[in-house]
Every structure is written in C-alpha cells, then in structure tokens.
N, C-alpha and C positions, 0 to 999 in steps of 0.2 A: 436458509435451507439447512436442515439438520445433516450431520455427518455421523459415521460410525464411531469415530474417535475425535476427541478434542484435546489438543496439547496447549498448555499455557506456558509460554516462554520459548523463544527461538534461539537459545544458545545451542552449542554443538550437541548437547544431550537431548534437548527438546526436538531438534531437527532429526537427530538419530532415531528417536522413538517414532516420530512421524514417518520417516522413511521405512523403518522396519514394518510398521503396520500397513503402509501403502503397498509395500512389496508383497504383503500377504493378501492383498486384494481388498483392503478396506478403505473407505473414504475418510479423509483426515483434514481437519482445519487446525492451523496453528495461530494462536493469538500472541502477539509480541507487544509489550507495553511501549518500548522505545520506537522512535521513527526509523531507526536503522536496525536491521536484523543482525544477529550474530552473538549477542551476549558478550562473552569474553573474547570473541573472535571478530573484532572490529578494527578498522583503521580510519584515520582522518588526517587532515592537514592541521595539526594542532599548533604548529609553530609558525611557518611561513608558507605562502603559496608554492606548490610544487614539491613540498617535502611531505612524504607519506609516513605518518607515525602510527605504530600499533598501539591502540588504546589500552589493551591488557596483555593478552598472550602474544608472544613473539617468536619463540623457537619451539619446535614441535616434535620432540622424540616420541611422545606418546601417540601422536596422530600417525606417525610412520609405523609405530608398533601395533596399532589397533587392529585386531582381527576383523572387526566390523568395517572400518573404513577401507581396509584393503579389499573387501568384497565389492565396493562401490565404484562405478566408472567415473570418478570425479574428475579425472584428467580430461574427459570429453566435455566437461562443463567449465573448463578454464583453469583448473588447479594444476600448477606446476611446482614441483619441489626443487629447491636448490640446496645442495650439500656444501657447506663451507669446507675449506681445505682441512680444518681441524674443528672438532665439535667445541672444544673448550680450552681456554688458557687461564692460568692462575699466576699473575705476576707476584714477585717477591721484592723485598726491600733491597736486595743485593743487585737489582737491575736485570735479573733473569726471570724466566717464567717456566712453570711446569705446564706442559701442553698435553692434553688428553688426545691421543691419536686414535684414528679409526682402527688401525691394525693392532691386535693384542701383542704380537711379538715386537713390533716397533715401539709400542708403549713400554713394554717390559725392558727393552734395551735402554730406553731413555731414562729409566729410573735406577739404573745401575744395580746396587746391591739389594734394592727392593723389587727388582724385576721378577724374581721368583715368587714373591708374595703376591704381586699383582696378577701373575698368571694363575696362581692358586685361587685367589678370591674372585677375580673378575673374568678370567679366561673360561672357567666353568660356567659362569652365569651367561657369558656370551654364547658359548657352545650350546647350552641348553635353553637358549632364549625362547624359542617357540613353545617349548613345554611349559616354561615358567610363566610366560605371558598367558598361555591358554588357561592356566590355573588361576592366575591373578585376576583375569577378566571374566571368569566364570562364576557360577553360584558359590556363595561363601561356604555354606555348610554342606560339604560333600566329601567323599573319599577321593583323594587325588588319583588321577590315572597313572601318574608316574611318581610313586611314593618315594623312591630313592632320590630322584632328582629334587623333589620338593624338600626332602629332609636335609639334603646337602645345602640347598639355598637357605633353608630356614635356620640352619646352624649358625650361619653368618648373620642373617637378618634379625634374629632376636637380640643381638648385641646392641649396646649403645654405639654411637659413632666413635666415641672416645675409646671404648674397648676394642673395636675393630682396628682403629688406627694404631693403638699402642701394643696390641697383642701380635699384630702381623707385620707392621711396617716400622722401620728403624730410623728413617731419615725425616727431617722436618719437611722436606719438599713433598714427599708422598703423603705425609700426614695432613699437610695443609690442603692438598687436593681432596682428600677424604672429607675434611671439614666443609669445604665449599659444596661438595655434592650432597652431603647430609643436611646442610642448612636449608635446602629446598623444602625440608619437612615442616618448617616453622616450629620445630621442637628444640628443646635443650639438647645439646649434643651429648649430654650425659644420660638422656632418657633411653630406657629400653626400646628397641625396635627402630631407633633413629638410623641405625645402620642400613635398614631396609631401603631407605631412599637413596643412599649412596650406591648400594648394589644395583638398584633398578636403573638409575641414571647412568652409572658407569657401564653397566652391561648393555644398555640401549645404545650408548655411543659406539660400542664395537659392533653391535648386531645390526642396527638400522641407521645409525648416525643421528645428528641433531639438526634436521633440516629446517628451512624457512620457506614460506610460500612466496613465489614471485608476485610482486605487486602489493603485498601486505596480507596480514592475517584475515582481513575481510574476505579475501578470495576463497578461504575455506568455507565460510558461511555462505558466500554467494554460490559456490558450487553445490553445496548441500541443498540450498533452496531450489536451484535450477533443476537438480535431479529429482527432488520431491515433486516439483510442478510437472515434470515429465511423466510422473506416475499418477498424476491427477490430484495431488495434494494442493492445498491452498494455504497461503501465509498472509496474515493480516497484520501489518506493522502499525504502530501508533494506536494500539487497541488494548488498553490496560483493563485487566479483569480484577474487580474489587471483591466480587462474591460469586460463588458457584451458581447461584440462582440467576445471574445475568446471562448465562450461557444456554444455548439450545440443548434440547435433550440429546444424549449420546449414550452409547453402550459402555464407553470408557473415557475417563478424564485423566490425563497424564500431566503432572506438574513439574516443570523444570524451575523450581523455586526452592527457597530455604524451608526447613521445617517450620519456622515461625510464620512464614508467609502462607504455607499450606494450612496451618491452624487458623489464620485470619480469614483466608478465602473460603475454605471448605470445612471449617471446624464444626459447624452445626450438623454435619453429616457423619462426624466421627465420634466414637465413644470417649468418655472422659479420661479413662486411663491412658489411652493412646495420645490424646491431646496433651496430657501432662508430660508424656515422654517427649513430645515434640517441643514443648516449652523448656524442657531440661537440656535440650541439645545446645551445646556451647559453641559459639563462633570462635574462630581462630584469630591470631594476630592480624592486624591490618598491614597495608603497605603505604609508603609515601613514594610517589612516582614522578620522574622527570623525563621529559622528551626534549631533544635538542635538534636544531638545524645548525650544521657546522660548515665552515668554509673549507675545511680540509679534514683528512682522517685524524683520529685521535693520535697525538704524538706519544705513543707508548714508549717508555724507556726500554722495555724488553721488546725488540722488534718482532719476535715470534708471536706476540699477541695479535698482530695483523692477520694471521692465518686463521683465527678462530672467530666463529659467529657469536660465541658467548664468552664473556670474561668475568671471572669472579674476583672481586676486590675485598681483601680482608686480611692479607698477610698470613700469619701462622695459625695453626690449629687453635692454640690457646686464645688468641685474639678473637677469632671468629666465635669460639665457644663462649667467651665472655660477653660478646655483643648479643648473641642469641639468648643467653641466660638472662641478660638485663631486660630484653623485650618480654620474656616469659614472666618476669617480676613486675611488669607494668612500667618499666623505665625506658628511656631513650638513650641508646649508647652513643657516646661521643665519637667512637669510630665504628660506625655500623658496617655490617656485611652488605656489600652492594652487588647486585646482579646487573650486568651490562649486556646489551645486545647491539651489535654493529652490523645491521642487516645490509646497509647500502654498500659495504665493501664487496658484497657478493651479488647484490641485486641492484643494478643501475637504475631501475624504474622508481626507486624510493626517493631520489633527489635530483635536482638539476645537474647537468654535466659539471663534474669537478667538485661538487658539493656532497655533503653526507648527512645522515641522520644518526642519532644515538638514542638509545632507550635504556633507562636505568631505574631501579627501585631498591628500597631497603625495607626491612621489617620494622614495624612500630606496634605498640599496643593497640588493640581493637578500639576504633573510634577516635584515635589520636588526632588532635588538631595542631600538633607541634610542627613548626616549619623545619624540615630537615635539609633544606637546600645547601646550606653552608657545610654541613657535615658530609653529605654525599660528594659535593664538589671538592672537599678537602681530600677525600679518598681518591677521586679521579686525579687531582693534582699530584698526589703522593706517588702514583704509579705512572702518570703521564704529565710531567712538568710542562707547563705552557698550555694545558688544556683550555683554560679560560680564554686564551688568545684566539682560538678558532671558533668560539661560540658566536653564532649570528643571532640566535633567538632561543628562548627556553620557555617551556610550558610545564607547570607544576600541578600536581594533584595530591592533596592530602587524603586521608581515609574517608572524610565526608564527601569529597568530590568523587572519589572512586565509587562510593555507594550511590551518589546522585546519578552517575552515568549508567549504573547497573544495580538495581535494587537487590539483586541476588548476592551482591558483594557487601553484605551487611557489616558496617563498621570498617570497611576496607578489606574484609576477609575474602581473598580470591580463591580459597581452597575448599569452600563448601563446608567449613566447620573445623574445629580444633582436632588435632590428631592425638591428643593426650588420652592416656588411660584406655579404657575399653572402647572409647569412641573412635579409635583408629579403625576398628573393624565393625563395631555396632553402629551402623549409620543408616537411618537415625535410631534404630533399635536393633537388638540382637534377635534375628528371626531367620527362619529358613529361606523365606522369600522377602527380603527387606524392602523391596520396591513396592510391594502390595500393602495396602492399608486394610484395616478391618472393614471398611466400606468396599463392597465387592466391585465397584466401578471406579474407584479412585486409586491412583498410583503416584508415587514420587519417583522422578527420573533425573534428579539433579545430582551435582557432585556431593551432596549430602547422603548419597547412597553408594554402595560398592560399585566399581572399584575406587571411587573417590575423585579427587580433583585432577585437572588436566584436560587437554583437548583430545578426546579419543572416542566420544560418542557411546562408550560402552554402558554407561549408566542408563542412557536412553534405550539402547538396544535390549538390555536385560529387563528393563521395565516393560518394554513392548512384549517381550516373550512371556512375562508374567500375565499381562493383559490378554494375550492370545490364548494362554492356557486356561484362564479363568473367565474373563468376560466374553470371549468369542468362542468358547469351546462348544 
C-alpha cells in the first residue's frame, strides 16, 4: 500500500519527521534497517542479564530542550525523565571534583573567584535559553527574532574553547570544566566556534538539566513509535532499503541517513553537482565505547561525583586539549578524554538490586580499530581507585562495531559529520533550506543537517516542514 510520505531510518530524526507529517494529516511509512528501532536511541543487555545498557546516547539535555519534543505527549506513551542531583562532575587529581550545579547562583558560589565570570558567560545563556534554542533549532539563513540576544551569545560562541577559558576564567578548576564541555564537539579546543558547545551544554544544564529516561534510551524511541502509530503511521523494522526504486510511490521521501548513504540509495535521482557535495561531506571522529555491569557504584575518590549523572574524565584543560588535538591528527591519545554516564545511580530499573551499570566512551580517529580498553580503564582507575574490583562484566565496541550496529554512524561517527570549517553550519551544503535536495520529492533529515547531532528530533521536524511546504503544498 502506498503512503503519502516514506521515511528511511527510524532514529529520533526519522521518527520526528514521520510524526510531523502524520500530525499534518499525511500517511507515513518508516523503514528501519535494524531489527530494533531507535538509531542512536537504543538499549540492550550488553553485559549480563538484567543490566540495561544504552547502546549509544545516554544523557539527553537536547531532548529536554527540543521545542518539537516538548510539543509531543510522549509521557503518555511511557517516557519518564529522571534528573540526577547534578548534571555533571569533573574530578581532578587532588581528589576533589568540580560539579556543574543546576542553579546558576549555586554554581557561581562553588567556583569562588570565577563565580562572576560564570554568571556572565553562562547565566545569560541560561536566562535567554528559550530564545537561543528557538534560533539554534530554526532555519539557518534568517534574520534572528532577538538580534541582541543572539549577538551576545554569538560573541562568546565564536571563540575557541581555549580563548573562552583563558579570557574569562582564572582557576584551573573552572577551565577544566570548560574543556570537558567543549570536548563534546569532537573538535580541537583551539578551533574557532568550539566554545559554542561549552555554552550550549553549560546553559542547558541550568535551563533544563541533563536528564536520562527511566528504563533506558530505548524508551525515547519506543514512545516516539507509539505516538506515531496512534497517528496512523507505520514502522517496519528489519527492512533495509538499498535503492529508492525498491520503495512504493510517494509524494515525499525523507532520509535519516548520512550524505554518503543518500548518494548511494537515491543518487540516480539527484544532479551530479549535488552528488559531488554529498561525497565531499566529511565524517567526524569515531568513538570507542565500553559498557559495564558493576557489583557496586564506582568508587570515586571525589565523593561528590556520585551526585552526577555524567562524569568527565580528563584532568586539566591542557590535558583534555592535548588528547582531542591528537584525535584530530589521526592519533590515539594515551590519556583520552572519557565521557562517563552512571544511570543506575538514579534509575534502579537499569540493574538488579544492589548492582549498577556504567557507560563510557572516548574519541578516536574515524574508522579506528585500536583497542582503547586499557587507556579508558586507566582513566577510571585514576579518579576511582579500585574500579576494576567492582567490574562484573564488560562489553566493548570499537568504531567498526559502532557502525555495524548503526550504519548511520559511519566509522564510529555519532555526530552526523565533522564540525570542522564551514561544515559546522553547511550540513550537508550551505543552502536556505538545507534539508531539501534538488529533487523535489527527496529530503535529508539526519544529524548531517541543521541543527546537527543529538537526540532532539529537530532535523526531522525541519525536513518535514520543508516537505510540507514543497511536496505537499
């Protein structure tokens, strides 16, 4: 049976596109290559029975901030958010930790002489969060509705993370926190615009928190699917699409895939210049990921780390910057920056009573097959001596395995493409409506389009709006 719209890929953006079209009254079918829907929002028992591990995404500030997700009644379909006591902790070698608190004033007090700088840089971002997010998640090429707010945010965001840290903050503690926030960008911390990621993540911690879904990230995808089906949409799992000609006729085709995959599947419908731009689109670094089943909580030397859902391991600004710069050069740092999530401290459904899970990854060059287990665990032991003693089981994924589980994560790239140069905003090309292709019925709705990576559904929503304006007008 033919549908008005066909979506290829059931990640949060593909499901978001399908929901937006279904809410507009159109029939939609979603094809998902994997047997389990969700893309980067999936969970499974990777280690031992009864331990729920998140395969990719784990902590979701962008989902909480998403204007589109907030319109949807996902709580009616089983989605429940949990807010850890603190969004983030960053342990240091002196046995203490810098904790990113939800309250701006409390955070400023904890930073002592850097408190005023924190209020200046992050207090304004938190205060103007709704306006900033509205611009960040809207069409790229447009006049901002709140130009003064965006100019203020942009004045900080255009900086490198190093410039932001060194111009505004005096203490190593505050600077290390900036480094960890900015390192989510997969960029060198000396790169222009790397401060944008620190501002967005720090501001979101104050404005909406860094929540996790009860029961695992799979619950986000499950709620999106359940809501889509309530609107009459259909999702077909285990249904890989190799070529556009395999699909039934439709008025619009929306692809939650990489630019290279779009070229492979639908390239014969696209003009050569556009196909060349898709092929030029560069993937970002990959990840090496570890999941654990633990007999007890992580024995952090800094006890305050147990208050945080996310922990950044990397020490000082310079150490984190050196590790990320090595990855950008195609190298594997001996002391990698490690992102850790400890969901079971706040969600008892993740593990048997008294037991715990742990989620961790570091950045590696795209396509890396280097085993990073020892280097990641050395960082864990550095800040949590005795960590290995509480490990019951461990599951590792190199970049190839990350891609095998989700073909959209090419070479282990979980961000939908490199953030270097113009590609940070020209995703996949610089265009007024970047989600629309030259073929009037084909759209790209993945993280390779604005506003980029993360679980927020906005790439799908914006692609659906483009389709509604052009294919369904």
